[in-house]
C-alpha positions in Angstrom: -64.3 35.2 21.3 -64.8 36.0 25.0 -67.7 38.3 24.3 -69.3 35.7 21.9 -69.0 33.0 24.7 -70.4 35.3 27.3 -73.4 36.2 25.0 -73.8 32.6 24.2 -73.9 31.6 27.9 -76.6 34.3 28.5 -78.6 33.1 25.3 -78.5 29.7 26.8 -79.8 30.8 30.1 -82.5 32.8 28.5 -83.6 29.8 26.3 -83.6 27.5 29.4 -85.8 29.8 31.5 -88.0 30.3 28.4 -88.5 26.5 27.9 -89.5 26.3 31.7 -91.9 29.0 31.4 -93.5 27.6 28.3 -93.8 24.1 30.0 -95.4 25.6 33.1 -97.7 27.8 31.2 -98.8 24.8 29.1 -99.3 22.6 32.1 -101.4 25.4 33.8 -103.4 25.9 30.8 -104.2 22.2 30.3 -105.1 21.8 34.0 -107.3 25.0 33.9 -109.1 23.9 30.8 -109.9 20.3 31.9 -110.5 20.7 35.7 -112.2 24.1 35.7 -113.2 24.5 32.1 -111.6 27.8 32.0 -108.4 28.0 29.8 -105.9 30.7 30.3 -106.9 33.6 27.9 -104.1 34.2 25.5 -101.8 31.4 26.6 -101.3 30.2 23.0 -100.2 33.8 22.0 -97.9 33.9 25.0 -96.3 30.5 24.0 -95.8 31.7 20.4 -94.1 34.8 21.6 -91.9 32.8 23.9 -91.0 30.4 21.0 -89.6 33.4 19.1 -87.3 34.0 22.2 -85.9 30.5 21.8 -84.2 31.5 18.5 -81.4 33.0 20.8 -80.9 29.3 22.0 -79.4 28.4 18.5 -76.3 30.4 19.3 -74.9 28.1 22.2 -75.4 25.0 20.1 -73.6 26.6 17.2 -70.6 27.5 19.3 -70.4 24.4 21.0 -70.8 22.4 17.7 -73.9 20.6 19.2 -76.1 20.9 16.1 -77.2 17.9 14.0 -74.7 16.7 11.5 -74.7 14.1 8.8 -71.4 12.3 8.7 -71.8 10.3 5.6 -69.5 12.4 3.6 -67.6 14.0 6.4 -66.0 10.8 7.7 -64.7 10.2 4.1 -62.8 13.6 4.3 -59.4 14.2 6.0 -59.5 16.7 8.9 -58.3 19.5 6.7 -61.0 18.6 4.3 -63.6 18.5 7.0 -62.5 21.9 8.2 -62.6 23.2 4.9 -66.0 21.8 4.1 -67.3 23.3 7.5 -65.7 26.7 6.6 -67.7 26.8 3.2 -70.9 25.6 4.7 -70.7 27.9 7.6 -69.9 31.0 5.5 -72.8 30.2 3.2 -75.1 29.6 6.2 -74.1 32.9 7.9 -75.2 34.9 4.7 -78.6 33.0 5.0 -78.6 34.1 8.8 -77.9 37.7 7.8 -80.8 37.6 5.2 -83.2 36.2 8.0 -82.0 38.9 10.3 -82.6 41.8 7.9 -86.0 40.4 7.1 -86.9 40.3 10.8 -85.7 43.9 11.2 -87.7 45.1 8.2 -90.7 43.2 9.6 -90.1 44.9 12.9 -90.2 48.3 11.3 -93.5 47.4 9.5 -95.0 46.2 12.8 -93.9 49.6 14.5 -95.2 51.7 11.6 -98.6 49.9 11.5 -98.9 49.2 15.4 -99.6 45.6 14.8 -100.8 44.0 17.8 -101.7 40.3 18.9 -105.5 39.7 18.5 -106.2 38.3 22.0 -103.6 40.0 24.4 -103.4 43.2 22.3 -99.7 43.2 22.9 -97.4 45.1 20.5 -95.6 42.3 18.3 -92.5 44.3 17.2 -90.5 43.7 20.4 -90.4 40.0 19.5 -89.1 40.7 15.9 -86.4 42.8 17.7 -85.4 39.8 19.8 -85.4 37.6 16.5 -83.4 40.1 14.7 -81.0 40.3 17.7 -80.7 36.5 17.8 -79.9 36.1 14.2 -77.2 39.0 14.5 -75.7 37.1 17.4 -75.8 33.8 15.5 -74.0 35.6 12.5 -71.2 36.9 14.5 -70.7 33.4 16.3 -70.8 31.8 12.8 -68.0 34.2 11.6 -65.9 33.3 14.6 -66.5 29.6 14.0 -65.7 30.1 10.2 -62.4 31.8 11.1 -61.4 29.0 13.6 -62.2 26.5 10.6 -60.1 28.4 8.1 -57.2 28.4 10.7 -57.7 24.7 11.2 -57.3 24.4 7.3 -54.1 26.4 7.1 -52.4 24.8 10.1 -49.4 22.7 9.2 
């Protein structure tokens, strides 16, 4: 659990810095476009690539249970029922995350084999698919830890 928490904290900092850079890049691009009529070349591509990096920011919100929830059904359940419901939904969700990570990895291999590059900046795209796949892998392991905690809650006396 310590490793997951550490990686979650690192992912949180990466996401925060990335959001800050996206904001600065957007403001600079808009300023350059409207004041000097010279927008930053490739700023849209850079922002798109940085948005992929934000996927790692999902992990801290999952670990800290800060994601959006609909409590209409949950408030009618007992605490054990809530924990069981959470365990089931997290385990199903974790397998969806595995599929997303696997597809990102397969897309990464395709990008490497075909040397796919961005149109404006001519940057290889595969590193961003690697980041995406790693983000999904980290999310999967954190979901497994959370699921185990929920199962322990269910069987507590």
